[in-house]
C-alpha positions in Angstrom: 77.1 19.1 37.3 74.5 18.6 39.9 72.3 21.3 38.4 69.5 20.6 36.1 69.6 24.3 34.6 72.2 24.8 31.4 75.2 26.2 32.2 74.5 29.2 30.1 71.3 30.1 31.9 73.0 29.8 35.1 75.6 32.2 34.1 72.9 34.5 32.6 70.8 34.5 36.0 73.8 34.3 38.5 77.4 34.1 37.7 77.7 36.3 35.0 75.0 38.9 36.0 75.7 41.8 38.5 74.2 44.8 39.9 74.5 47.1 36.9 75.2 50.8 37.3 74.9 52.1 33.7 72.8 51.3 30.9 72.2 51.6 26.9 69.3 54.1 26.2 67.5 51.1 24.5 64.1 51.4 26.1 62.5 48.4 27.9 58.8 47.6 27.0 55.7 47.1 28.8 55.6 43.6 27.0 59.1 42.9 28.3 57.7 43.7 31.9 54.4 41.7 31.3 56.9 38.8 30.5 58.8 39.1 33.5 56.1 39.4 35.8 54.3 36.3 34.1 57.4 34.3 35.0 58.0 35.5 38.5 54.4 35.3 40.0 55.2 31.7 40.1 58.0 32.0 42.9 57.2 30.4 46.0 55.9 32.6 49.1 54.1 31.5 52.4 50.5 30.9 52.1 50.7 31.9 48.5 50.9 35.5 49.6 51.3 38.0 47.0 52.3 41.1 48.7 54.7 43.0 46.0 53.8 46.0 44.3 55.6 47.3 41.7 55.1 51.0 40.7 56.7 51.9 37.1 58.5 55.3 36.8 58.2 56.2 33.0 57.2 59.8 32.8 60.1 62.5 32.6 58.2 64.1 35.3 57.8 61.2 37.6 61.4 60.4 37.3 62.4 63.7 38.4 60.2 63.6 41.3 62.0 60.2 42.0 65.3 61.5 41.6 64.9 64.2 44.4 64.3 61.1 46.7 67.5 59.0 45.8 70.8 59.4 47.5 73.3 61.6 46.0 75.2 58.5 44.5 72.1 56.9 43.0 70.8 60.2 41.4 72.4 59.9 38.2 71.8 56.0 38.0 68.2 56.7 38.5 67.8 59.5 36.1 69.3 57.8 33.1 68.0 54.3 33.6 65.7 53.2 30.8 63.2 52.0 33.2 62.5 52.4 37.0 60.6 50.3 39.2 59.5 51.1 42.9 59.0 47.9 44.7 56.9 47.8 47.6 55.0 45.6 50.1 51.1 45.8 50.3 50.4 45.7 54.0 46.8 44.8 53.1 47.9 41.8 51.2 45.8 39.4 53.2 42.4 40.8 51.6 43.4 38.5 48.5 44.2 35.3 50.1 40.7 34.0 49.9 41.1 34.0 46.1 45.2 33.0 46.1 44.5 30.2 48.8 41.0 28.8 47.8 41.8 25.4 49.8 42.1 27.6 53.0 40.5 30.8 52.9 40.2 31.2 56.6 44.2 31.8 56.5 43.3 35.4 56.0 41.6 36.0 59.4 43.3 33.1 61.2 46.8 34.3 60.8 46.8 38.1 59.6 43.7 39.8 61.4 46.5 41.6 63.5 48.7 44.2 61.6 52.1 43.4 63.0 51.6 39.8 61.6 50.4 41.2 58.5 53.4 43.8 58.0 56.0 41.2 58.8 54.5 38.8 56.5 54.4 41.3 53.9 57.7 42.7 54.0 59.4 39.2 53.9 57.2 37.5 51.2 57.6 40.9 49.1 61.3 40.7 49.6 61.1 37.2 48.5 59.1 38.3 45.4 61.4 41.5 44.6 64.4 38.9 44.4 62.4 36.7 42.1 61.6 39.8 40.2 65.6 40.8 39.7 66.0 37.3 38.5 63.1 37.9 35.9 64.8 41.1 34.7 68.0 39.0 34.3 65.9 36.1 32.4 64.7 38.6 30.1 68.2 39.4 29.1 68.2 42.7 30.8 70.3 43.9 33.8 68.9 45.3 37.2 70.3 47.7 39.5 68.4 47.4 43.0 69.2 50.2 45.4 67.9 50.9 49.0 69.7 54.1 49.2 66.8 56.8 49.2 64.3 58.5 51.4 61.7 55.9 52.1 59.2 58.3 53.8 59.2 60.5 50.5 58.9 57.8 48.2 56.0 56.1 50.0 54.4 59.6 50.1 55.1 60.6 46.7 54.5 57.4 44.6 52.6 54.7 46.8 48.8 54.3 46.9 47.1 52.7 49.6 49.0 50.9 52.6 52.2 50.1 50.7 55.8 50.0 52.3 58.6 50.7 49.6 61.4 48.2 49.5 63.6 49.1 47.0 64.2 51.2 43.7 65.4 49.2 40.6 66.8 50.6 37.6 66.3 47.9 34.6 67.6 48.0 31.3 70.5 46.6 29.0 73.7 47.3 30.4 76.0 49.3 29.1 79.8 48.5 28.6 80.8 50.2 31.8 77.9 48.8 33.8 79.6 47.0 36.2 82.0 47.2 39.4 84.5 44.3 39.7 82.8 41.1 41.0 83.0 41.0 44.9 83.8 37.9 46.7 81.3 35.5 48.0 81.4 32.8 50.8 82.1 29.3 50.2 79.7 26.5 50.8 81.5 25.5 53.9 81.5 29.0 55.5 77.4 28.9 55.5 76.3 25.3 55.5 75.9 23.4 58.8 74.5 19.6 59.1 73.2 18.6 62.2 
């Protein structure tokens, strides 16, 4: 094996992990969410940007409001998941760069003074952080059901403060026995890797 990570951990994070479509009713605690974030915040981003914002939908009233914005096929999954997170990109992330990149505080104005540059960087780096978040959910022994089938404008208006762009809604919990669709195929290395 060329990987240092233990095979059981490889299975937990990748080979055996799947997008969950059904969950048990076991709650997901704030402590679990904190542990997930405390792990995944170390994932690399450009200029150490941290544009990801996580909105936890816990109250029954908020859940009901969110379900109304989900695509029809995603509504039952979101209604019944133990925890739902809305992941979004903060388009004003650059305001934090002087603290997050103390050796190069001028990056804030040098690279991100213009809104199009900020939006592109926020979208890319928040998407990276969202992927780390999903892996972190798996590392906690939970399953994630990330979805982009929802009314983005509706979710933004209803749930997001400030200048945040929604990326995905993630159902989180312990997977039920019938949580998985069959594993879909993946491309092989020789189909995606080119050496020049």
